[in-house]
C-alpha positions as CSV (number, residue, x, y, z in Angstrom):
1,M,-35.1,10.4,-26.1
2,T,-32.2,12.8,-25.3
3,T,-31.9,16.2,-27.0
4,F,-29.0,18.6,-27.0
5,K,-28.8,22.4,-27.6
6,A,-26.1,25.0,-27.4
7,T,-27.2,27.8,-25.1
8,V,-26.1,30.4,-22.6
9,K,-27.2,31.5,-19.1
10,K,-26.4,34.7,-17.3
11,P,-23.7,37.1,-18.5
12,R,-20.4,37.1,-16.7
13,S,-19.0,40.2,-15.0
14,D,-17.1,41.1,-18.2
15,G,-20.3,41.0,-20.3
16,F,-19.5,37.7,-22.1
17,Y,-21.6,34.6,-21.9
18,T,-20.3,31.1,-21.1
19,V,-21.6,28.6,-23.6
20,Y,-23.3,25.4,-22.3
21,I,-24.7,22.3,-23.9
22,R,-28.2,21.8,-22.5
23,I,-29.2,18.2,-22.3
24,T,-32.9,17.2,-21.9
25,H,-33.6,13.6,-20.9
26,Q,-36.9,12.2,-19.6
27,R,-38.3,15.8,-19.5
28,K,-35.5,17.0,-17.2
29,S,-32.6,19.3,-18.2
30,S,-29.0,19.7,-17.1
31,Y,-26.0,21.5,-18.5
32,I,-22.4,20.7,-19.5
33,K,-20.1,23.7,-19.5
34,T,-17.9,24.2,-22.5
35,N,-14.7,26.3,-22.8
36,K,-16.3,28.7,-25.3
37,I,-17.8,32.2,-24.8
38,V,-19.8,34.6,-26.9
39,D,-20.8,38.3,-26.6
40,A,-24.4,39.6,-26.6
41,A,-24.2,40.5,-30.3
42,H,-24.0,36.8,-31.2
43,I,-27.1,35.8,-29.2
44,T,-30.6,36.2,-30.7
45,K,-33.7,37.2,-28.8
46,G,-34.7,33.5,-28.8
47,G,-31.4,32.5,-27.1
48,D,-29.9,31.0,-30.3
49,L,-26.1,31.5,-30.9
50,T,-25.0,33.1,-34.2
51,D,-21.2,32.9,-33.7
52,P,-20.1,30.5,-36.5
53,V,-17.0,29.2,-34.8
54,V,-18.8,28.5,-31.5
55,N,-21.7,26.8,-33.4
56,E,-19.3,24.6,-35.3
57,Y,-17.6,23.5,-32.1
58,C,-20.9,22.9,-30.3
59,A,-22.3,20.9,-33.3
60,M,-19.2,18.7,-33.2
61,L,-19.6,18.2,-29.5
62,I,-23.3,17.3,-29.8
63,R,-22.5,14.8,-32.6
64,Q,-20.0,13.1,-30.2
65,Y,-22.5,13.0,-27.4
66,T,-25.2,11.7,-29.6
67,D,-22.9,9.0,-31.0
68,R,-21.9,7.8,-27.5
69,L,-25.5,7.6,-26.3
70,N,-26.5,5.8,-29.5
71,R,-24.2,3.0,-28.5
72,V,-25.9,2.3,-25.2
73,N,-29.4,1.9,-23.9
74,A,-30.0,5.0,-21.8
75,T,-33.8,4.8,-21.8
76,C,-34.0,4.1,-18.0
77,W,-31.2,6.4,-17.0
78,E,-31.7,9.5,-14.9
79,I,-30.4,12.8,-16.3
80,K,-27.6,12.7,-13.7
81,E,-26.4,9.3,-15.1
82,V,-26.5,10.6,-18.6
83,I,-24.2,13.6,-17.6
84,E,-21.8,11.3,-15.7
85,F,-21.6,8.9,-18.7
86,L,-20.8,11.7,-21.2
87,L,-18.3,13.4,-18.9
88,K,-16.5,10.2,-17.6
89,D,-16.2,8.8,-21.1
90,D,-14.4,11.9,-22.1
91,E,-11.8,11.6,-19.4
92,E,-8.6,9.5,-19.7
93,A,-8.3,7.5,-16.5
94,C,-5.2,8.3,-14.4
95,F,-3.5,5.3,-12.8
96,S,-1.5,7.4,-10.3
97,D,-4.6,9.1,-8.9
98,Y,-6.6,5.9,-8.7
99,A,-3.7,4.0,-7.0
100,R,-3.3,6.7,-4.3
101,K,-7.1,6.5,-3.5
102,F,-6.8,2.7,-3.5
103,I,-3.9,2.8,-1.0
104,D,-5.7,5.4,1.2
105,R,-8.6,3.1,1.4
106,M,-6.4,0.2,2.5
107,E,-4.9,2.3,5.3
108,A,-8.4,3.4,6.4
109,D,-9.4,-0.2,6.6
110,G,-6.5,-1.0,8.9
111,H,-4.2,-2.6,6.4
112,E,-1.3,-0.2,7.0
113,R,1.5,-2.7,6.5
114,N,0.1,-3.9,3.1
115,A,-0.6,-0.3,2.1
116,K,3.1,0.5,2.6
117,N,4.1,-2.3,0.2
118,Y,1.6,-1.0,-2.4
119,R,2.9,2.5,-2.1
120,L,6.5,1.3,-2.5
121,A,5.4,-0.5,-5.7
122,V,3.6,2.4,-7.2
123,N,6.4,4.8,-6.3
124,H,8.9,2.5,-8.0
125,L,6.8,2.2,-11.1
126,E,6.4,6.0,-11.3
127,R,10.1,6.5,-11.0
128,F,10.8,4.0,-13.7
129,M,8.2,5.6,-16.1
130,G,9.5,9.1,-15.2
131,T,6.2,10.7,-14.1
132,T,4.0,10.9,-11.0
133,R,0.9,11.1,-13.2
134,L,0.7,7.8,-15.0
135,L,-2.3,7.1,-17.2
136,F,-3.7,3.6,-17.6
137,S,-3.0,3.9,-21.3
138,N,0.7,4.3,-20.5
139,L,0.8,0.9,-18.9
140,S,1.1,-1.4,-21.9
141,S,2.3,-4.9,-21.5
142,S,5.6,-4.0,-23.1
143,A,6.1,-1.1,-20.6
144,I,5.2,-3.3,-17.7
145,N,7.6,-6.1,-18.8
146,L,10.4,-3.6,-19.1
147,W,9.7,-2.4,-15.5
148,I,9.6,-6.0,-14.2
149,E,12.9,-6.7,-16.0
150,S,14.5,-3.7,-14.1
151,L,13.5,-5.6,-10.9
152,S,15.2,-8.8,-11.9
153,K,18.1,-8.5,-9.5
154,T,15.9,-8.0,-6.4
155,N,15.0,-10.9,-4.2
156,R,11.3,-10.1,-3.4
157,A,10.4,-6.9,-5.2
158,K,10.3,-8.5,-8.6
159,E,7.3,-10.5,-7.5
160,M,5.7,-8.2,-4.8
161,Y,5.7,-4.9,-6.7
162,P,4.1,-6.2,-10.0
163,T,1.6,-8.2,-7.9
164,C,0.6,-5.0,-6.0
165,V,0.2,-3.0,-9.2
166,R,-1.8,-5.8,-10.9
167,Q,-4.2,-5.8,-7.9
168,I,-4.7,-2.1,-8.3
169,F,-5.3,-2.5,-12.0
170,K,-7.8,-5.3,-11.6
171,K,-9.8,-3.3,-9.1
172,A,-9.7,-0.2,-11.3
173,I,-11.2,-2.2,-14.2
174,V,-14.1,-3.2,-12.0
175,E,-14.7,0.2,-10.6
176,L,-14.1,2.5,-13.6
177,N,-15.4,0.4,-16.5
178,D,-19.1,-0.3,-16.9
179,E,-19.7,-2.6,-19.8
180,E,-23.4,-2.6,-19.3
181,R,-23.5,1.1,-20.1
182,G,-20.7,1.1,-22.6
183,V,-18.3,3.1,-20.3
184,I,-14.8,1.7,-21.0
185,R,-12.3,4.1,-19.4
186,I,-9.6,1.5,-19.2
187,K,-9.3,0.2,-22.8
188,F,-7.2,-2.9,-22.3
189,N,-5.7,-5.2,-19.6
190,P,-2.0,-5.5,-20.2
191,W,-1.6,-8.2,-17.5
192,L,-2.9,-10.9,-19.9
193,K,0.5,-10.7,-21.6
194,V,2.6,-10.3,-18.5
195,T,4.2,-13.1,-16.4
196,I,5.2,-12.1,-12.9
197,P,8.4,-13.9,-11.8
198,K,8.6,-15.7,-8.5
199,S,10.6,-14.2,-5.7
200,D,13.8,-15.9,-4.6
201,N,13.7,-18.4,-1.8
202,T,14.0,-17.0,1.7
203,M,17.6,-16.4,2.5
204,K,18.8,-18.7,5.3
205,R,19.5,-16.2,8.1
206,A,19.6,-18.5,11.1
207,I,22.9,-18.8,13.1
208,S,24.0,-21.5,15.5
209,A,23.4,-21.5,19.3
210,E,27.1,-20.9,19.7
211,A,27.1,-17.9,17.5
212,C,24.1,-16.6,19.5
213,R,26.0,-16.9,22.7
214,E,29.0,-15.1,21.3
215,F,26.8,-12.2,20.1
216,F,25.0,-11.8,23.4
217,N,28.1,-12.2,25.5
218,R,30.1,-9.7,23.5
219,P,30.9,-6.5,25.5
220,L,29.1,-3.6,23.9
221,P,31.1,-1.1,21.9
222,K,32.0,2.0,23.9
223,T,29.8,5.0,23.2
224,K,29.0,8.4,24.8
225,M,25.2,8.0,24.1
226,L,22.9,7.6,27.1
227,S,20.8,5.1,25.2
228,P,23.3,3.4,22.9
229,L,22.0,1.7,19.8
230,P,24.2,-1.5,20.3
231,E,22.5,-2.0,23.7
232,L,19.1,-1.5,22.1
233,G,19.9,-3.9,19.3
234,R,21.3,-6.6,21.6
235,D,18.3,-6.3,24.0
236,V,15.6,-6.4,21.4
237,A,17.3,-9.3,19.6
238,L,17.3,-11.2,22.9
239,L,13.6,-10.4,23.4
240,S,12.9,-11.8,19.9
241,L,14.9,-14.9,20.6
242,C,13.1,-15.5,23.9
243,I,9.5,-14.5,22.8
244,G,9.1,-16.8,19.8
245,G,10.8,-14.6,17.3
246,I,8.3,-11.7,17.8
247,N,8.5,-8.9,15.2
248,T,9.7,-5.4,16.1
249,V,6.4,-3.9,15.0
250,D,4.5,-6.1,17.5
251,L,6.9,-5.2,20.3
252,Y,6.5,-1.5,19.4
253,E,2.7,-1.7,19.4
254,L,2.2,-3.7,22.6
255,K,0.0,-1.9,25.1
256,K,-0.1,-2.2,28.9
257,K,-3.5,-4.0,28.7
258,D,-1.7,-6.7,26.6
259,Y,0.5,-7.8,29.5
260,N,-1.1,-9.7,32.3
261,N,0.2,-12.1,34.9
262,G,3.6,-12.4,33.1
263,I,1.9,-13.1,29.7
264,I,1.7,-10.9,26.7
265,G,-1.2,-11.3,24.3
266,Y,-1.1,-9.6,20.9
267,K,-2.4,-9.8,17.3
268,R,0.4,-10.0,14.8
269,A,0.4,-6.8,12.8
270,K,1.4,-8.4,9.5
271,T,-1.6,-10.8,9.3
272,R,-4.2,-9.8,11.9
273,H,-6.5,-8.3,9.1
274,S,-6.2,-11.4,6.9
275,R,-6.8,-14.2,9.3
276,R,-10.0,-15.3,11.0
277,D,-8.3,-15.7,14.3
278,E,-6.8,-12.2,13.8
279,A,-3.3,-13.8,14.3
280,Y,-3.7,-13.7,18.1
281,M,-0.9,-15.1,20.2
282,E,0.1,-15.4,23.8
283,M,3.6,-15.7,25.1
284,R,4.9,-16.1,28.6
285,I,7.8,-13.9,29.7
286,E,10.3,-16.3,31.3
287,P,12.5,-15.3,34.2
288,F,15.6,-15.5,32.0
289,I,14.3,-12.5,30.0
290,Q,12.4,-10.6,32.7
291,E,15.2,-8.2,33.5
292,T,15.7,-7.1,29.9
293,F,11.9,-7.0,29.4
294,N,11.5,-4.7,32.5
295,K,14.2,-2.4,31.4
296,Y,12.1,-0.9,28.6
297,L,8.7,-0.9,30.4
298,S,7.0,2.5,30.3
299,K,6.7,4.1,33.7
300,D,4.4,6.9,32.4
301,E,0.9,6.4,33.8
302,D,-0.6,8.3,30.9
303,D,1.2,6.2,28.3
304,E,-1.0,3.3,27.0
305,Y,1.9,1.5,25.4
306,L,3.8,-1.1,27.3
307,F,7.3,-0.1,26.3
308,V,9.1,3.3,26.0
309,F,9.8,2.8,22.3
310,H,6.9,5.1,21.3
311,S,8.4,8.0,23.2
312,R,11.8,7.5,21.4
313,Y,10.9,6.5,17.9
314,S,8.2,8.1,15.6
315,N,7.0,4.8,14.2
316,S,7.7,1.1,14.1
317,D,9.9,1.4,11.0
318,S,12.1,3.9,12.7
319,F,12.3,1.6,15.7
320,N,13.2,-1.4,13.6
321,A,15.9,0.6,11.7
322,N,17.6,1.7,14.9
323,V,17.5,-1.9,16.3
324,N,19.2,-3.1,13.1
325,I,21.8,-0.3,13.3
326,G,22.6,-1.4,16.8
327,I,23.0,-5.0,15.8
328,R,25.3,-4.1,12.9
329,K,27.5,-2.1,15.2
330,I,28.0,-5.1,17.4
331,C,28.8,-7.3,14.4
332,A,31.3,-4.7,13.2
333,D,32.9,-4.7,16.6
334,M,33.2,-8.5,16.4
335,G,35.2,-8.1,13.2
336,M,32.6,-9.7,11.0
337,K,32.5,-9.1,7.2
338,K,29.8,-6.6,6.2
339,E,27.9,-9.2,4.1
340,D,27.7,-11.5,7.2
341,Y,26.3,-8.9,9.5
342,Y,23.2,-10.0,11.5
343,C,19.9,-8.2,11.5
344,Y,16.8,-8.5,13.6
345,Y,15.3,-11.2,11.4
346,T,18.4,-13.3,12.1
347,F,17.2,-14.0,15.5
348,R,13.6,-14.8,14.4
349,H,15.0,-17.4,12.0
350,T,17.4,-18.6,14.7
351,W,14.5,-19.2,17.1
352,A,12.8,-21.4,14.5
353,T,15.9,-23.4,13.7
354,I,17.0,-23.9,17.3
355,A,13.4,-24.9,18.2
356,Q,13.5,-27.7,15.6
357,N,17.1,-28.8,15.7
358,D,18.0,-28.5,19.4
359,C,14.6,-28.7,21.1
360,D,13.0,-31.4,18.9
361,A,10.0,-29.2,18.0
362,N,8.1,-30.4,14.9
363,L,7.2,-28.2,12.0
364,Y,3.7,-27.6,13.3
365,E,5.0,-26.4,16.7
366,V,7.5,-24.1,15.1
367,A,4.8,-22.6,12.8
368,F,2.5,-22.1,15.8
369,G,5.2,-20.5,17.8
370,M,6.0,-18.1,15.0
371,N,2.3,-17.3,14.6
372,H,2.2,-18.5,11.0
373,S,-1.1,-19.4,9.4
374,H,-2.0,-22.9,8.1
375,G,0.4,-24.5,5.7
376,F,4.2,-24.8,6.3
377,N,5.7,-23.2,3.2
378,V,6.5,-20.0,5.0
379,T,7.8,-21.8,8.1
380,R,10.1,-24.0,6.0
381,G,11.8,-20.9,4.7
382,Y,13.0,-20.1,8.2
383,L,14.6,-23.4,8.9
């Protein structure tokens, strides 16, 4: 049996006493601090409180605690579990706080790329709702549907963002709710009334072999920069085209130990944590690309990374952005319309398309070369 009593401990420096609710359970006691105080004149020699306002408040609090415990079987609980139950049940769960902890755990587990997408999704939802402190109770099905509607003109975000938020929500229900003890901090699951739309089909970005030749044979725009971005964009695009459409993040993260006897071996950053083979791939550097490859090799003996990109760009996103800027500068110099500009992914798509159409590679071979997992749905989007 659990008993409650309003009491005080030692006086504060100002002479007042903080009021506590003493909880006794299984012959052990603990205390829950209230926001009330009393002076010595309202405390009897036996420790009872005589302030009518404080007593009324404490009586109400004790009734609430008693009602909560009556709804569960706390017979086998420790006193610590009783306190946690009473305090947690009194808190309204904050989605924003939980989401940040969830994303931090993803990063700590090595899922940095996925964590970035989750953070983008949460940030967008918070901007839409107008607060960085979203409560779970704020996320009704109608609110979520309005948010999804605001994403309707996007290609991928309309599916990716809600999917990320739903995953956070589902995990929170498991962690924060305890039906066996009657702890229901998240009162409802809005996703039962929400339909997440499908993302648009992958845009066909591939260009012809002739367009590739025109791009790579184009004289670079004049610039006063020592390391011009058009040169970087052209060279890295060529590396992609000649190394199986390798992603910029994988080029950025290559280390010297990954390059042996003219072959690079790497684990694809996007899927290495979700595949049993860790998305490991080996690619031979052919003589045609060797000069461009060597141009960016790090000569610093203390640098563990294969290329100099780490010394020039703070992270893989910055590297990728600068590569794309360089590619767009060349496209602008070629007189292309802005909506037709190439990007780095153009050459990854082009590798897949040329492999199938010009080199007679089958779908399995293209998927293998692009380091895609089993199933060809993703690969078909590149062709």
